[in-house]
N, C-alpha and C positions, 0 to 999 in steps of 0.2 A: 214746412209741414212735417210734423212729427210722425215717426213710423208707428203704425197702430200695433199696440202690444197684444190686442185681443184677436187680430186677424187669424183666421183658421186656414192654414195652407193645405190645400186638398191634394193628397198624395196619390197621383195617378199610377205610380209603380205599385203601391200596395193594393189598390183596387183592381188593377190589371191582374195581379197575381191571384187575388181572390177568384176572379172570373175564370182564369185559366185552370185553377184547381177544380172548380165546379165542372168545367168542360171535360177535364180528365176523368172525372167520375161518370159523366154521361157517356163518354167514349167506352168506358169499361162496361157499362150497362148494355150498350149496343153490342159490344164484343160478345157478351154472354148470349146474345140472340143471333150470332153469326154475322153481324154487320159491322163494317169498318168504314167510317166516313172518309170520303176522298176529296182532295182539293187539287185542281190543276192550276198552276201559276204560269202565265204566259208573259215572258219577258223579252221584248223585241230590242235587238241591238245591244249596245254595250255602254249605256249611261251609268257611270260609277255609282251614283246615289241610288239609282233604281236597283242595281245589282245588289248592293248592301241590303236594301230594304226587303227585296224579294227573298234573299237567302235567309234573312231573319224570320220571315214568315214560314219558309220551308223548315227551318230548324225548329221553330215552335210547334209545327205539326208533328214532327218526329218526337218531340218531348211529350206531347199529349196523347200520342198513339193514333194520330190521324194520318192516313195514307196521303202522300203528296207527290206530285210529279211536276218538275220544272221543264218547261218547254221554251226554247230560245230561238225563234226565228231571226234571220238576219235583218239588219237595219233596212235592207232593200226590199223587204217583203211588201206585197201589194195588198190592197183591201180585199181583193178576190181571194187571194191565198189565205188571208187571215179568216175570212168567212168560211172557207173550206175547213180550216182547222177547228173553228168553233163548232161547225156541224159535226165533225168527228167526235169532239168532246161531249156534245149534247147527247150523242148516241151511246156513249159509254156508260155502262151500268156501275162501274166502279168509281165514277166521278160524280160527286154530289154538288160541288161548287166549282165555278170557273172564275178565275181572277185574271184580268188583263191589266197589267201594270202600265200606268201612265208616267211620263209623257210618251206618246207614240210618234213615229216619224210623220212628217207633214203629209205624205202621200196616203196615209191610212185614215179612213173615215171612222172616227171613234163612235159617232152616233149610230152608224150602221152596225158596228160590232155590239154596242150596248143592246140594241134591239134584237140582234141575232142570238144572243145567249138566252136559253130557255129561262123563263122567269123563275122556275123552281130551282135552278142552278145558279141564279144571279146573286151570289153572296156579297157583291158590292151594293146591291139594292138600287141599281141604276136603271133597270128596265122600266119603260113607261107603265107596264102593268103593275109592277111592285110600287111605283110612285103613286098610281091611282088607288091601289089597296091601302097604302098608308094614309092618303087623304080621307078615304072612306072609313078608316078605322077597322079595316079587315086584317086578318093575319097576313103578314108579308115579310119578306126579307128587307131589312132597313139598312140604309147606308151606315157603315161602321162608325165613323166619327160622331155623327149626331147621336147614334145609340150610345156611345161612350159618354157623351155629355150628360144624357139622362142617368146613366149608371152612377156617374160621379155624384150627381145631386142626391139620388136616392140612397146610395150607400154611405153618403156623408150625413144622412139624416137631415138634410136641408129641405124646407118646405117648398113645394111647387104649386099645389092647388091654391088658387086665389091670389097668387103673387103676380105682380106686374113684371112680365118678362119682355126684354127687348133683345132682338137678334139683329146685329149689324152685319149685313152681307146676305145676298139672295141667290147664292149658287145653288144649282140642283143637287150638288154633292153634300153641302153642309147647311147653308143657311135655310133654304126652304124646308128640308126635312126636319131640321132642328126646331124650327117654328111650329111645324105640324105636331111633332112629338110633345113639345111643351103644351100645345093646345089640348092634346089628348090627355095630358096629366092635369088638366083644368086650370092651367095658368091663363092669364089674360095677356095676349101676345101682340106685340107690335113688331113688324118686320121692316127694318130700315135698310138703306143702301147708299151708294155714293151720290145719288141724286135727291136724297131726302133733304128738304128745306129745314133749317134750324135743327140739325141732327142732335145737338147737345140738349135741346129742350126735351127730346124724347129720351135720350139716354139717362138724363138726370132723374127721370121718373122710374127707372128700372130698379126693382128689387133683385132681379136676376138679369145680368147683362152678359150676353154671348157675343164675343167679338170674332167674327169670321169674314173679314173683308179683304184679308191678304195684303195689308199695308203696315209696315213696321211702326209701332208705337202710335197708331192712329187715334186710339182712345186715350185722351189726356185727362189729368186730374179734374179739370174743370167740367168734364163730361160725366163724372161719376157721382152717384148718390152715396153719401157716407153710410157705411154699413151694408152696402150691396154685396151680393155674391157675384163675382166676376169669373166667367168661364172664358179663357183665352185659347182660341182654337189656332191662332196664327203661329206659323213657324217661318221666320224670315232671317236669312243669313246677312249679317252686317260685315262688310269688308273695308269700308272707308273710315278713316280716323275721325273725320268730322261727325259722321253718324254715330260712331261709338261714343264720342264724347257727349253727344246729345242724350244718349240713354244711360250711360254707365260711368260718367265722369266721377272720379273718387272711389269707385268700386274696385278694391284691390284684387279680389278673386277674378272678376271679369277682366281686369287689366292683364293679369297673368295669362289668362286663357287667350286673350287677343294677341298678346305678344308671342305666344308659342305657336298658335295656329293661324294667325292672320285673319281670324273671323270669330264672331260669336253669334249666337242665336238670340233673337228677340221676337216677342209675340206681336200681336196686333194692338196690345195695351201697353202704353208707356209705363215703365216700371214704377214711377212715382205715383201712378194712379192706384196701384195695389195698396198704397199706404192708407187709403180711405176705406178699403174693403172690410167687410165682415168676414168674408171667406173668398179665397181665389185659387185658381190653378196656376202653378208656376210654369215658366217656359225656360228651359225644358223640364220635363218631369211631371207634366200635367195630362192634358187631353191626349197628347201624342202616344202616351204609353198604352192608352185604351184601344187604339185602332186595331192593332194585331189581335188583341184579346177578343174584341167583338167579331173580327173575321173568323176566328176559331169557333166562337159561339154560333155564328151564322152558318158555318159549314156543318156543324152538328145539327142545327135546326133544319137545314136543307135536307140532310139525310133522313131525319124523322118525318118531315113534311112529305117527302117523296114517297115514303112507305106508310103514310097515314098512322104514324106512331104518336100517341098522345104525349103531352108533357113537354 
């Protein structure tokens, strides 16, 4: 299978930078009215990957002029203690957005926390009220990653209206809201999952294919319609040599990375499948870059919605 010379690589870093620049302008406009958007990031315990990710969010807040506060309860924290913390943050006027980083310790009930955050401060878009507003097409805070998927398509001037869009993965965080957002943009949407019969029959019909099932290289070339736009949401770390060879045999750049780090990242789409695409998001460097940018946009949106500021 020859590598497509016309495939458009969708640059998530560039689009994220565009969005963050727009957010910085909005922050300045709010500052002229005496308003500074505020984000509280709650990081439980000491999971290294989560620490890096949350600190990146806090640093981005500082760069854009958003107030941020990092709160670090111990790994032994209880659901009751977390609910009390959320109640305190709900009551604070200087906090517009509340982010609770996952994964959480097993003794903490995440669903209770998602419901405890005020919908107007729910910058992750996980509250049932925000999910309901999204379904109804009402103004809502939308989960960051699906929102990023739509921004990539729009800012890359790729058509959505009238397109056959297939979303593989039905999580509340990515799959379901991505399908709903595509539907609101007038795509014809099929939502598939691990129990879908003859999945490839559906994916081969996709003009827009969103892979969000959380399985490395799950979407193979045989499942892709030539010329399709592929949005790969997956981020999977490969540490086994056999798995590496399955995806990246002969790739000198990836080989060097694997040799030095002992791991590489692969998405939910097999790299060979991208050779059929008309446009695609790379992993890394695609959708993942948008998540923090959309979190910043949601924080500013929350600040405006809470104060009934238009725009």
